[in-house]
C-alpha positions in Angstrom: 103.5 112.5 82.8 104.7 114.8 85.6 108.0 113.6 87.1 106.7 114.2 90.7 103.7 111.9 90.0 105.8 109.3 88.4 108.2 109.4 91.4 105.4 108.9 93.8 104.0 106.0 91.8 107.5 104.4 91.8 107.9 104.9 95.5 104.5 103.2 96.2 105.4 100.3 93.8 108.8 99.9 95.6 107.2 99.7 99.0 104.6 97.2 97.8 107.3 95.0 96.2 109.1 95.0 99.5 106.0 94.1 101.4 104.7 91.2 99.2 107.9 89.7 97.9 106.0 88.2 94.9 102.8 88.0 92.9 100.6 84.9 93.5 97.9 83.8 91.0 95.7 80.7 90.6 95.4 78.5 87.5 92.9 75.7 86.8 94.2 72.5 85.2 92.2 69.7 83.7 93.0 66.4 85.3 90.2 64.2 84.0 88.0 64.6 80.9 86.0 61.4 80.2 82.7 62.2 78.4 80.4 64.0 80.8 82.9 63.5 83.7 85.3 66.4 84.1 87.6 67.3 86.9 89.9 70.2 87.4 92.4 71.2 90.1 93.4 74.7 91.1 97.1 75.4 91.6 98.6 78.5 93.1 101.7 79.8 91.4 104.0 82.6 92.6 106.2 84.9 90.6 108.9 86.0 93.0 110.0 89.7 93.1 113.5 90.1 94.3 114.2 92.9 96.8 116.5 94.4 94.2 113.4 95.3 92.1 111.7 97.0 95.0 114.9 98.8 95.9 115.4 100.0 92.3 111.8 101.3 92.1 112.1 103.0 95.4 115.4 104.7 94.6 114.2 105.7 91.1 111.0 107.2 92.6 113.0 109.2 95.1 115.4 110.5 92.4 112.4 111.5 90.2 110.7 113.2 93.1 113.8 115.2 93.9 114.4 116.1 90.3 110.8 117.3 90.1 111.1 119.6 93.1 114.5 120.9 91.9 113.0 122.0 88.5 110.1 123.8 90.2 
């Protein structure tokens, strides 16, 4: 993969990580299962993304982008 392209992708991922601060997803859990009677509940869970991850991706993307332009 081209280093410039990888650098741009990392910069975009770093900005998105700063903007959202986490990944949220929904799961369904069974709370009642008696014969034909079934009940589920939806729960939202979040995986936090520390700002350090976004910063590392952003800095890594900038470094790769600069290395790609230096080699050209």
